[in-house]
C-alpha positions as CSV (number, residue, x, y, z in Angstrom):
1,X,-1.6,-23.4,-17.5
2,X,-2.3,-25.7,-14.5
3,X,1.2,-25.0,-13.1
4,X,0.5,-21.3,-13.3
5,X,-2.9,-21.6,-11.5
6,X,-1.3,-23.7,-8.7
7,X,1.5,-21.2,-8.4
8,X,-1.0,-18.4,-8.0
9,X,-3.1,-20.4,-5.5
10,X,0.1,-21.1,-3.4
11,X,1.0,-17.4,-3.3
12,X,-2.6,-16.4,-2.5
13,X,-2.7,-18.9,0.4
14,X,0.7,-17.6,1.7
15,X,-0.6,-14.1,1.4
16,X,-3.8,-14.9,3.3
17,X,-1.8,-16.6,6.1
18,X,0.6,-13.7,6.4
19,X,-2.2,-11.1,6.4
20,X,-4.3,-13.1,8.9
21,X,-1.2,-13.4,11.2
22,X,-0.8,-9.6,11.2
23,X,-4.5,-9.0,11.5
24,X,-4.7,-11.0,14.7
25,X,-1.2,-10.3,16.1
26,X,-0.2,-6.8,15.0
27,X,-1.1,-4.2,17.5
28,X,-0.8,-0.6,16.6
29,X,-0.7,1.6,19.7
30,X,-1.9,5.2,19.5
31,X,1.5,6.8,20.2
32,X,3.7,4.0,19.0
33,X,2.6,2.4,15.7
34,X,4.1,-0.8,14.5
35,X,5.6,0.4,11.2
36,X,7.2,-3.0,10.6
37,X,3.6,-4.4,10.3
38,X,2.7,-1.5,8.0
39,X,5.7,-2.2,5.7
40,X,4.8,-5.9,5.5
41,X,1.3,-4.9,4.5
42,X,2.7,-2.5,1.8
43,X,5.0,-5.2,0.5
44,X,2.0,-7.7,0.2
45,X,0.0,-5.0,-1.6
46,X,2.9,-4.7,-4.0
47,X,3.0,-8.5,-4.6
48,X,-0.7,-9.0,-5.1
49,X,-2.0,-5.9,-6.8
50,X,-1.5,-6.0,-10.6
51,X,-0.1,-2.9,-12.2
52,X,-0.3,-2.1,-15.9
53,X,2.6,-3.1,-18.2
54,X,4.0,0.4,-18.4
55,X,4.4,0.4,-14.6
56,X,6.5,-2.7,-14.7
57,X,9.5,-1.0,-16.4
58,X,12.4,0.5,-14.5
59,X,12.3,0.7,-10.7
60,X,9.3,0.2,-8.5
61,X,9.1,3.6,-6.7
62,X,7.4,4.1,-3.4
63,X,7.1,7.9,-2.8
64,X,6.6,8.8,0.9
65,X,5.2,12.3,1.6
66,X,6.3,13.6,5.0
67,X,8.3,12.1,7.8
68,X,7.2,8.6,8.7
69,X,9.0,5.8,10.4
70,X,7.7,3.5,7.6
71,X,10.4,5.0,5.4
72,X,13.2,3.2,7.3
73,X,11.1,-0.1,7.5
74,X,10.4,0.0,3.7
75,X,14.1,0.7,2.9
76,X,15.1,-2.3,5.0
77,X,12.6,-4.4,3.2
78,X,13.6,-3.1,-0.2
79,X,17.2,-4.1,0.4
80,X,16.2,-7.8,0.2
81,X,13.0,-7.9,-1.8
82,X,11.9,-7.2,-5.3
83,X,8.5,-6.1,-6.7
84,X,7.8,-8.6,-9.4
85,X,11.4,-8.5,-10.6
86,X,11.7,-4.7,-10.2
87,X,14.1,-3.1,-7.7
88,X,12.1,-1.3,-5.0
89,X,13.2,2.3,-4.4
90,X,11.9,4.2,-1.5
91,X,12.0,8.0,-1.8
92,X,10.9,10.5,0.8
93,X,9.5,13.9,-0.2
94,X,8.4,17.0,1.8
95,X,5.7,17.9,-0.7
96,X,3.5,16.2,-3.3
97,X,4.8,18.6,-6.0
98,X,8.3,17.0,-5.8
99,X,7.0,13.6,-6.9
100,X,7.3,13.0,-10.6
101,X,6.7,9.2,-10.9
102,X,5.8,6.4,-8.5
103,X,3.8,3.2,-8.3
104,X,2.9,3.9,-4.6
105,X,2.3,7.3,-3.1
106,X,2.3,6.9,0.7
107,X,0.9,9.8,2.7
108,X,2.1,9.9,6.3
109,X,-0.3,10.8,9.1
110,X,1.3,14.2,9.5
111,X,0.7,15.1,5.9
112,X,-2.9,13.9,5.5
113,X,-3.9,17.5,4.6
114,X,-2.2,17.1,1.2
115,X,-4.7,14.4,0.1
116,X,-6.5,16.6,-2.4
117,X,-3.2,17.7,-4.0
118,X,-2.1,14.0,-4.1
119,X,-5.3,13.0,-5.8
120,X,-4.8,15.6,-8.4
121,X,-1.1,14.7,-8.9
122,X,-1.9,11.0,-9.4
123,X,-5.1,11.2,-11.4
124,X,-3.3,10.1,-14.6
125,X,-0.9,7.7,-13.0
126,X,-1.2,4.0,-12.3
127,X,-0.4,4.6,-8.7
128,X,-1.7,3.2,-5.5
129,X,-2.2,5.9,-2.9
130,X,-1.9,4.6,0.7
131,X,-2.6,6.8,3.7
132,X,-2.3,6.2,7.5
133,X,-5.0,8.5,8.9
134,X,-8.6,7.2,9.5
135,X,-11.2,8.3,6.9
136,X,-8.8,9.0,4.0
137,X,-9.9,6.0,1.9
138,X,-13.4,7.5,1.9
139,X,-11.9,10.8,0.7
140,X,-9.8,9.4,-2.2
141,X,-6.9,7.2,-1.0
142,X,-6.9,3.7,-2.4
143,X,-5.9,2.0,0.8
144,X,-5.8,3.5,4.3
145,X,-4.5,2.0,7.5
146,X,-6.8,2.1,10.5
147,X,-6.6,0.9,14.1
148,X,-9.7,-0.8,15.4
149,X,-11.0,-0.4,19.0
150,X,-9.1,-3.5,20.1
151,X,-5.9,-1.9,18.6
152,X,-5.7,-4.4,15.7
153,X,-4.2,-2.9,12.6
154,X,-6.5,-3.2,9.6
155,X,-6.8,-1.4,6.2
156,X,-9.7,0.3,4.4
157,X,-9.9,-0.3,0.6
158,X,-11.5,2.0,-1.8
159,X,-12.2,-0.2,-4.9
160,X,-13.4,2.6,-7.1
161,X,-10.2,4.7,-6.5
162,X,-8.0,1.7,-7.1
163,X,-9.7,0.7,-10.3
164,X,-9.7,4.3,-11.6
165,X,-5.9,4.1,-11.5
166,X,-5.9,1.0,-13.7
167,X,-4.8,-1.3,-10.9
168,X,-6.3,-4.8,-10.4
169,X,-6.8,-5.9,-6.8
170,X,-7.5,-9.5,-5.9
171,X,-10.8,-10.2,-4.3
172,X,-9.1,-11.6,-1.2
173,X,-7.9,-8.1,-0.3
174,X,-11.4,-6.9,-0.3
175,X,-12.4,-9.7,2.1
176,X,-9.4,-9.0,4.4
177,X,-9.8,-5.2,4.3
178,X,-12.7,-2.9,5.2
179,X,-14.3,-1.9,1.9
180,X,-15.3,1.8,1.9
181,X,-15.9,2.6,-1.8
């Protein structure tokens, strides 16, 4: 039991250091976003958010709606990383209707208009919905990337939405993100 707690503490410290590094150093420019930073955030969300047991079987699927540069970054990351022992599979879709199963549903900025459809599609799934257009966490995404006035990349967290999808998020993410719900 003590070994388990120290293992968790080590990973949490590592996560905090990594996130703080990106909070202070990652700059997302209006026309040229740093999708490598986005993908590192997504991977850390995968590592530290706890999914229910039924979501831990088979591949860990990240479904991306729309055309986003994060797709290539996540595929590169998935080639060398696992999600708690699961193979990470990144799939790109044109529409929400095409998605049948995923642990993460990522809505690109260009497809933010499908948020309501995505909320309906995932209402009975243990899926984390991540968006990249300001204000979407308040409208139903679990996590939403935002760029602050000083161009620092941050994320909004909607606790109610995440918990409604049977996901457990560590308190440290609430302290690092901007809590909106």
